[in-house]
Backbone as JSON Lines, residues from 0, in Angstrom:
{"i":0,"aa":"M","n":[8.55,-0.46,8.14],"ca":[6.63,-0.62,8.19],"c":[7.16,0.75,7.03]}
{"i":1,"aa":"N","n":[5.59,0.97,6.48],"ca":[5.47,2.09,5.48],"c":[4.08,2.81,6.26]}
{"i":2,"aa":"V","n":[4.54,4.09,6.23],"ca":[3.14,4.94,7.05],"c":[2.65,5.94,6.23]}
{"i":3,"aa":"L","n":[1.3,6.06,5.58],"ca":[1.19,6.99,5.11],"c":[-0.24,7.74,5.78]}
{"i":4,"aa":"K","n":[-0.18,9.25,5.88],"ca":[-1.14,9.89,6.28],"c":[-2.45,10.43,5.33]}
{"i":5,"aa":"G","n":[-3.75,9.82,6.08],"ca":[-4.8,10.44,5.1],"c":[-6.13,10.63,5.68]}
{"i":6,"aa":"N","n":[-7.52,10.96,5.25],"ca":[-8.41,11.21,5.77],"c":[-9.43,10.0,5.02]}
{"i":7,"aa":"I","n":[-10.33,9.52,6.15],"ca":[-11.62,8.81,5.87],"c":[-12.47,9.41,4.87]}
{"i":8,"aa":"A","n":[-12.83,8.49,3.81],"ca":[-13.47,9.25,3.16],"c":[-14.77,8.58,2.76]}
{"i":9,"aa":"E","n":[-14.94,7.15,3.42],"ca":[-16.17,6.23,3.38],"c":[-15.95,4.91,4.42]}
{"i":10,"aa":"V","n":[-16.87,4.63,5.1],"ca":[-17.18,3.33,5.8],"c":[-18.12,2.51,5.39]}
{"i":11,"aa":"R","n":[-17.73,1.29,5.21],"ca":[-19.03,0.44,4.74],"c":[-19.02,-0.73,5.62]}
{"i":12,"aa":"V","n":[-20.04,-1.21,6.59],"ca":[-19.8,-1.77,7.46],"c":[-20.85,-3.32,6.91]}
{"i":13,"aa":"N","n":[-20.14,-4.12,7.41],"ca":[-20.87,-5.48,7.09],"c":[-21.06,-6.45,8.33]}
{"i":14,"aa":"G","n":[-21.91,-6.28,9.45],"ca":[-21.34,-7.34,10.45],"c":[-20.24,-6.45,11.76]}
{"i":15,"aa":"E","n":[-19.02,-7.55,12.06],"ca":[-18.23,-6.53,12.7],"c":[-17.18,-6.04,11.6]}
{"i":16,"aa":"L","n":[-17.45,-6.08,10.23],"ca":[-16.09,-5.94,9.5],"c":[-16.54,-4.45,9.17]}
{"i":17,"aa":"S","n":[-15.64,-3.55,8.09],"ca":[-15.37,-2.15,7.71],"c":[-14.98,-2.43,6.83]}
{"i":18,"aa":"I","n":[-15.08,-2.18,5.48],"ca":[-14.09,-1.62,4.56],"c":[-14.19,0.02,4.35]}
{"i":19,"aa":"V","n":[-12.89,0.45,4.73],"ca":[-13.09,1.97,5.05],"c":[-12.23,2.44,3.86]}
{"i":20,"aa":"R","n":[-12.36,3.39,3.03],"ca":[-11.8,4.28,2.06],"c":[-11.25,5.18,2.56]}
{"i":21,"aa":"V","n":[-9.79,5.39,2.66],"ca":[-9.38,6.6,2.78],"c":[-8.11,7.27,1.57]}
{"i":22,"aa":"H","n":[-7.97,8.7,1.5],"ca":[-7.8,9.41,0.78],"c":[-6.28,10.01,1.29]}
{"i":23,"aa":"V","n":[-5.45,9.31,0.6],"ca":[-4.28,9.67,0.67],"c":[-3.61,10.62,-0.23]}
{"i":24,"aa":"K","n":[-3.28,11.93,-0.29],"ca":[-2.87,12.8,-1.35],"c":[-4.13,12.48,-2.37]}
{"i":25,"aa":"D","n":[-4.06,12.57,-3.8],"ca":[-4.9,11.79,-4.75],"c":[-5.59,10.62,-4.71]}
{"i":26,"aa":"H","n":[-5.08,9.88,-4.04],"ca":[-5.48,8.33,-4.27],"c":[-6.32,8.0,-3.0]}
{"i":27,"aa":"L","n":[-7.38,6.79,-3.55],"ca":[-8.43,6.31,-2.75],"c":[-7.69,5.11,-2.16]}
{"i":28,"aa":"L","n":[-7.64,5.03,-0.97],"ca":[-7.29,2.9,-0.73],"c":[-8.19,2.4,-0.24]}
{"i":29,"aa":"S","n":[-8.28,1.37,-0.34],"ca":[-9.27,0.38,0.72],"c":[-8.33,-0.21,1.69]}
{"i":30,"aa":"C","n":[-8.84,-0.21,2.98],"ca":[-8.36,-1.52,3.9],"c":[-9.55,-2.24,4.84]}
{"i":31,"aa":"I","n":[-9.48,-3.26,5.18],"ca":[-10.61,-3.82,5.75],"c":[-10.19,-3.96,7.3]}
{"i":32,"aa":"V","n":[-11.14,-3.67,8.24],"ca":[-10.87,-3.44,9.68],"c":[-11.71,-4.09,10.32]}
{"i":33,"aa":"I","n":[-11.4,-4.84,11.45],"ca":[-12.28,-5.64,11.93],"c":[-12.76,-4.69,12.98]}
{"i":34,"aa":"D","n":[-13.4,-3.82,13.18],"ca":[-14.26,-2.91,13.82],"c":[-15.14,-2.42,12.78]}
{"i":35,"aa":"T","n":[-16.02,-1.15,13.87],"ca":[-17.21,-0.69,13.08],"c":[-17.11,0.41,13.78]}
{"i":36,"aa":"P","n":[-17.86,1.74,13.34],"ca":[-18.09,3.3,14.0],"c":[-18.47,3.16,15.35]}
{"i":37,"aa":"E","n":[-19.19,1.97,15.78],"ca":[-19.78,1.77,16.72],"c":[-19.16,1.01,18.01]}
{"i":38,"aa":"T","n":[-17.5,0.2,17.37],"ca":[-16.63,0.05,18.3],"c":[-15.46,0.73,18.0]}
{"i":39,"aa":"A","n":[-15.29,1.66,17.09],"ca":[-13.86,1.93,16.86],"c":[-14.37,3.5,16.78]}
{"i":40,"aa":"D","n":[-14.49,4.72,17.83],"ca":[-15.0,6.0,16.97],"c":[-14.39,6.79,16.15]}
{"i":41,"aa":"Y","n":[-13.17,6.46,15.64],"ca":[-12.45,7.09,14.83],"c":[-12.82,6.98,13.2]}
{"i":42,"aa":"L","n":[-13.49,5.65,13.54],"ca":[-13.86,5.13,11.95],"c":[-15.11,6.03,11.16]}
{"i":43,"aa":"M","n":[-14.79,7.34,11.09],"ca":[-16.05,8.44,10.46],"c":[-15.47,9.33,9.51]}
{"i":44,"aa":"P","n":[-15.93,9.24,8.49],"ca":[-16.13,10.11,7.3],"c":[-14.85,11.83,8.04]}
{"i":45,"aa":"G","n":[-13.93,11.7,7.0],"ca":[-13.39,13.31,7.58],"c":[-12.0,12.95,8.39]}
{"i":46,"aa":"A","n":[-12.39,11.64,9.57],"ca":[-11.1,11.57,11.06],"c":[-9.59,11.33,9.65]}
{"i":47,"aa":"Q","n":[-8.84,11.77,10.14],"ca":[-7.23,11.85,9.92],"c":[-7.05,10.52,10.42]}
{"i":48,"aa":"V","n":[-6.06,9.54,9.65],"ca":[-5.62,8.21,10.0],"c":[-4.44,8.07,9.37]}
{"i":49,"aa":"K","n":[-3.42,7.16,10.15],"ca":[-2.36,6.57,9.44],"c":[-2.69,5.2,8.76]}
{"i":50,"aa":"V","n":[-2.37,4.79,7.29],"ca":[-2.47,3.85,7.07],"c":[-1.03,3.09,6.93]}
{"i":51,"aa":"I","n":[-1.02,2.01,7.67],"ca":[0.8,1.43,7.98],"c":[0.27,0.05,7.11]}
{"i":52,"aa":"F","n":[1.52,-0.51,6.44],"ca":[1.75,-1.83,6.21],"c":[2.87,-1.91,5.92]}
{"i":53,"aa":"K","n":[3.59,-3.54,5.99],"ca":[4.98,-4.01,5.78],"c":[5.58,-3.94,4.56]}
{"i":54,"aa":"E","n":[6.63,-3.86,4.92],"ca":[7.44,-3.66,3.3],"c":[7.32,-4.83,2.53]}
{"i":55,"aa":"T","n":[6.93,-5.92,3.46],"ca":[6.96,-7.59,2.82],"c":[5.85,-7.37,1.97]}
{"i":56,"aa":"E","n":[4.47,-7.17,2.47],"ca":[3.57,-7.11,1.51],"c":[3.07,-6.01,0.41]}
{"i":57,"aa":"V","n":[4.08,-5.8,0.12],"ca":[4.26,-4.69,-1.19],"c":[4.67,-5.38,-2.07]}
{"i":58,"aa":"I","n":[3.98,-6.0,-3.41],"ca":[3.72,-6.57,-4.53],"c":[4.18,-5.46,-5.52]}
{"i":59,"aa":"I","n":[5.06,-5.59,-6.45],"ca":[5.74,-4.85,-7.26],"c":[5.85,-5.95,-8.77]}
{"i":60,"aa":"A","n":[5.16,-4.75,-9.73],"ca":[4.72,-5.05,-10.97],"c":[5.24,-4.11,-12.04]}
{"i":61,"aa":"T","n":[6.17,-4.74,-13.36],"ca":[6.48,-3.83,-13.93],"c":[5.33,-3.94,-15.3]}
{"i":62,"aa":"G","n":[5.37,-3.02,-16.2],"ca":[4.42,-3.34,-17.01],"c":[2.74,-2.92,-17.11]}
{"i":63,"aa":"E","n":[2.08,-3.22,-17.53],"ca":[0.22,-3.44,-17.52],"c":[0.19,-3.78,-15.87]}
{"i":64,"aa":"T","n":[-0.89,-3.3,-15.17],"ca":[-1.73,-4.12,-14.01],"c":[-2.61,-4.32,-14.23]}
{"i":65,"aa":"K","n":[-3.77,-3.96,-15.43],"ca":[-5.21,-4.57,-15.28],"c":[-5.72,-5.49,-15.27]}
{"i":66,"aa":"G","n":[-7.09,-6.04,-14.83],"ca":[-7.3,-7.4,-15.0],"c":[-6.43,-7.88,-13.58]}
{"i":67,"aa":"I","n":[-6.43,-7.31,-12.5],"ca":[-5.91,-8.01,-11.22],"c":[-6.61,-6.9,-10.21]}
{"i":68,"aa":"S","n":[-7.03,-7.94,-9.06],"ca":[-7.61,-7.47,-8.18],"c":[-7.55,-6.55,-7.4]}
{"i":69,"aa":"L","n":[-6.55,-6.29,-7.09],"ca":[-5.66,-5.63,-5.96],"c":[-5.98,-3.94,-6.27]}
{"i":70,"aa":"R","n":[-6.71,-3.35,-5.55],"ca":[-7.38,-1.78,-5.44],"c":[-6.31,-0.87,-5.13]}
{"i":71,"aa":"N","n":[-4.98,-1.2,-4.26],"ca":[-4.2,-0.31,-3.6],"c":[-3.07,-0.43,-4.59]}
{"i":72,"aa":"K","n":[-2.95,0.48,-5.52],"ca":[-1.84,0.6,-6.43],"c":[-1.43,1.86,-6.58]}
{"i":73,"aa":"F","n":[0.02,1.93,-6.67],"ca":[0.77,3.13,-6.73],"c":[2.15,3.07,-7.85]}
{"i":74,"aa":"V","n":[1.85,4.09,-8.82],"ca":[2.83,3.74,-9.79],"c":[4.12,4.53,-9.57]}
{"i":75,"aa":"G","n":[5.16,4.25,-9.47],"ca":[6.42,5.18,-9.11],"c":[7.73,4.7,-10.05]}
{"i":76,"aa":"K","n":[8.44,5.29,-9.45],"ca":[10.56,4.93,-10.16],"c":[10.78,4.59,-8.8]}
{"i":77,"aa":"V","n":[11.71,3.5,-9.06],"ca":[12.81,3.0,-7.97],"c":[13.49,4.26,-7.98]}
{"i":78,"aa":"V","n":[13.86,4.36,-6.62],"ca":[15.21,5.27,-6.11],"c":[16.14,5.15,-5.39]}
{"i":79,"aa":"R","n":[16.0,3.35,-4.83],"ca":[17.21,2.94,-3.91],"c":[16.95,1.56,-4.32]}
{"i":80,"aa":"I","n":[17.8,0.53,-4.51],"ca":[17.69,-0.91,-4.4],"c":[18.8,-1.28,-3.57]}
{"i":81,"aa":"D","n":[18.5,-2.11,-2.43],"ca":[19.48,-2.46,-1.29],"c":[19.39,-4.3,-1.35]}
{"i":82,"aa":"S","n":[20.22,-4.69,-1.92],"ca":[20.45,-6.4,-1.83],"c":[21.24,-6.99,-1.61]}
{"i":83,"aa":"D","n":[20.73,-8.11,-1.32],"ca":[22.08,-9.21,-0.6],"c":[21.63,-10.34,-1.61]}
{"i":84,"aa":"I","n":[21.98,-11.67,-1.22],"ca":[22.04,-12.69,-2.3],"c":[20.64,-13.31,-2.21]}
{"i":85,"aa":"L","n":[19.8,-13.02,-1.27],"ca":[18.31,-13.41,-1.13],"c":[17.09,-12.51,-1.3]}
{"i":86,"aa":"L","n":[17.15,-11.41,-0.55],"ca":[16.42,-10.0,-0.74],"c":[16.86,-9.16,-1.14]}
{"i":87,"aa":"S","n":[15.67,-7.99,-1.73],"ca":[16.35,-6.88,-1.81],"c":[14.89,-5.74,-1.67]}
{"i":88,"aa":"K","n":[15.74,-4.85,-0.86],"ca":[14.76,-3.53,-0.67],"c":[14.81,-2.18,-1.3]}
{"i":89,"aa":"L","n":[13.38,-2.09,-2.06],"ca":[13.31,-1.28,-2.9],"c":[12.5,0.32,-2.43]}
{"i":90,"aa":"A","n":[13.05,1.54,-2.7],"ca":[12.87,2.38,-2.18],"c":[11.75,2.86,-3.59]}
{"i":91,"aa":"I","n":[10.87,3.19,-3.35],"ca":[9.76,3.55,-4.8],"c":[8.97,5.23,-4.69]}
{"i":92,"aa":"D","n":[10.01,5.98,-5.22],"ca":[9.32,7.22,-5.34],"c":[7.56,7.31,-5.82]}
{"i":93,"aa":"T","n":[6.73,7.75,-5.13],"ca":[5.48,7.58,-5.83],"c":[4.48,8.97,-5.57]}
{"i":94,"aa":"P","n":[3.42,8.92,-5.93],"ca":[2.72,10.15,-5.95],"c":[2.34,10.48,-4.42]}
{"i":95,"aa":"V","n":[1.6,9.45,-3.49],"ca":[2.01,9.22,-2.53],"c":[2.43,9.53,-0.82]}
{"i":96,"aa":"G","n":[4.08,9.75,-1.79],"ca":[5.47,9.29,-1.14],"c":[6.38,8.4,-1.28]}
{"i":97,"aa":"E","n":[7.2,8.1,-0.43],"ca":[8.09,7.08,-0.81],"c":[7.63,5.41,-0.33]}
{"i":98,"aa":"I","n":[7.44,4.57,-0.8],"ca":[6.8,3.32,-0.38],"c":[8.22,2.37,-0.34]}
{"i":99,"aa":"T","n":[8.49,1.9,0.62],"ca":[9.62,0.35,0.51],"c":[8.56,-0.51,0.39]}
{"i":100,"aa":"S","n":[9.41,-1.79,-0.47],"ca":[9.01,-3.11,-0.76],"c":[10.44,-3.94,-0.53]}
{"i":101,"aa":"I","n":[9.9,-5.11,0.0],"ca":[11.41,-6.22,0.24],"c":[10.7,-7.31,-0.52]}
{"i":102,"aa":"I","n":[11.48,-7.61,-1.58],"ca":[10.94,-8.74,-2.4],"c":[12.51,-9.69,-2.89]}
{"i":103,"aa":"T","n":[12.25,-10.71,-3.32],"ca":[13.38,-11.75,-3.84],"c":[14.48,-10.69,-4.68]}
{"i":104,"aa":"S","n":[15.73,-11.84,-4.59],"ca":[16.45,-10.67,-5.18],"c":[16.72,-11.27,-6.94]}
{"i":105,"aa":"N","n":[16.13,-12.56,-6.49],"ca":[15.71,-13.0,-7.99],"c":[14.19,-12.49,-8.63]}
{"i":106,"aa":"A","n":[13.84,-11.87,-8.08],"ca":[12.48,-11.49,-8.06],"c":[12.78,-10.02,-9.14]}
{"i":107,"aa":"V","n":[13.89,-9.5,-8.65],"ca":[14.28,-8.04,-8.93],"c":[15.21,-8.18,-10.25]}
{"i":108,"aa":"Q","n":[16.01,-9.19,-10.63],"ca":[16.71,-10.01,-11.35],"c":[15.77,-10.36,-12.8]}
{"i":109,"aa":"E","n":[14.75,-11.04,-12.6],"ca":[13.79,-11.58,-13.05],"c":[13.23,-10.05,-13.75]}
{"i":110,"aa":"L","n":[12.49,-9.33,-13.12],"ca":[11.23,-8.31,-13.66],"c":[12.48,-7.34,-14.24]}
{"i":111,"aa":"G","n":[13.63,-7.33,-14.07],"ca":[15.34,-6.2,-14.65],"c":[14.72,-5.03,-14.05]}
{"i":112,"aa":"V","n":[14.47,-4.9,-12.64],"ca":[14.28,-3.67,-11.9],"c":[15.58,-3.21,-11.37]}
{"i":113,"aa":"K","n":[15.66,-2.07,-11.71],"ca":[16.78,-1.11,-12.12],"c":[16.24,0.21,-11.13]}
{"i":114,"aa":"V","n":[17.52,1.52,-10.79],"ca":[17.41,2.45,-10.28],"c":[16.52,3.03,-11.57]}
{"i":115,"aa":"G","n":[15.31,3.73,-11.04],"ca":[15.07,4.64,-12.47],"c":[13.83,3.98,-13.38]}
{"i":116,"aa":"T","n":[13.49,2.5,-12.98],"ca":[12.56,1.57,-13.36],"c":[11.47,1.97,-12.8]}
{"i":117,"aa":"E","n":[10.18,2.08,-13.72],"ca":[9.21,2.66,-13.28],"c":[8.3,1.24,-13.15]}
{"i":118,"aa":"V","n":[7.44,0.96,-11.85],"ca":[6.95,-0.06,-11.42],"c":[5.68,0.63,-10.58]}
{"i":119,"aa":"T","n":[5.01,-0.73,-10.52],"ca":[3.64,-0.67,-9.58],"c":[3.36,-1.54,-8.51]}
{"i":120,"aa":"A","n":[3.34,-0.61,-7.59],"ca":[3.47,-1.33,-5.71],"c":[2.07,-1.17,-5.53]}
{"i":121,"aa":"M","n":[1.81,-2.59,-5.25],"ca":[0.45,-2.94,-5.0],"c":[0.46,-3.95,-3.29]}
{"i":122,"aa":"I","n":[-0.7,-3.36,-2.65],"ca":[-1.08,-3.59,-1.47],"c":[-2.16,-4.4,-1.49]}
{"i":123,"aa":"K","n":[-2.49,-5.57,-0.79],"ca":[-4.2,-6.01,-0.38],"c":[-4.75,-5.27,0.18]}
{"i":124,"aa":"T","n":[-6.07,-5.32,0.17],"ca":[-7.03,-4.77,0.88],"c":[-7.02,-5.17,2.46]}
{"i":125,"aa":"N","n":[-6.53,-6.49,3.03],"ca":[-6.61,-6.88,3.96],"c":[-5.07,-6.81,4.76]}
{"i":126,"aa":"E","n":[-4.03,-6.23,3.72],"ca":[-2.77,-5.92,4.52],"c":[-2.53,-4.4,5.22]}
{"i":127,"aa":"L","n":[-3.67,-4.02,5.0],"ca":[-3.43,-2.45,5.52],"c":[-4.08,-2.28,6.8]}
{"i":128,"aa":"I","n":[-3.46,-1.88,7.62],"ca":[-3.62,-1.42,9.0],"c":[-3.87,-0.12,9.35]}
{"i":129,"aa":"L","n":[-5.05,0.26,10.2],"ca":[-5.48,1.72,9.97],"c":[-5.32,2.35,11.56]}
{"i":130,"aa":"S","n":[-4.65,3.17,11.61],"ca":[-4.55,3.67,13.49],"c":[-4.41,5.34,13.28]}
{"i":131,"aa":"K","n":[-5.11,5.46,14.65],"ca":[-5.45,7.08,14.88],"c":[-3.97,7.8,14.67]}
């Protein structure tokens, strides 16, 4: 699991759903929460939270990433790759800390990813989990 610490910047509510924006260092992340400030008292601006997401939910791109709907993006350098026949685990040094991603070993080869390669790690808004 990837775990980042941050502070809630904004909470927008629609029915029983909230879109929560969280400052993690100099990045603003977006996540969807099936809760509201009325049902979860920690959903308030300024509150410290953990942003959690699985390694398998981290999408990796090389090159330009404009024109994509993913809001949560971190540019960084690959610092470690652990591969087997099917899967590879990449450790990426980003401005918010080290993030790990598990992608297929074929994808690593097709993208030409090696230690030192600059990549963009991306996570969909609905794949982030918030915790106190």
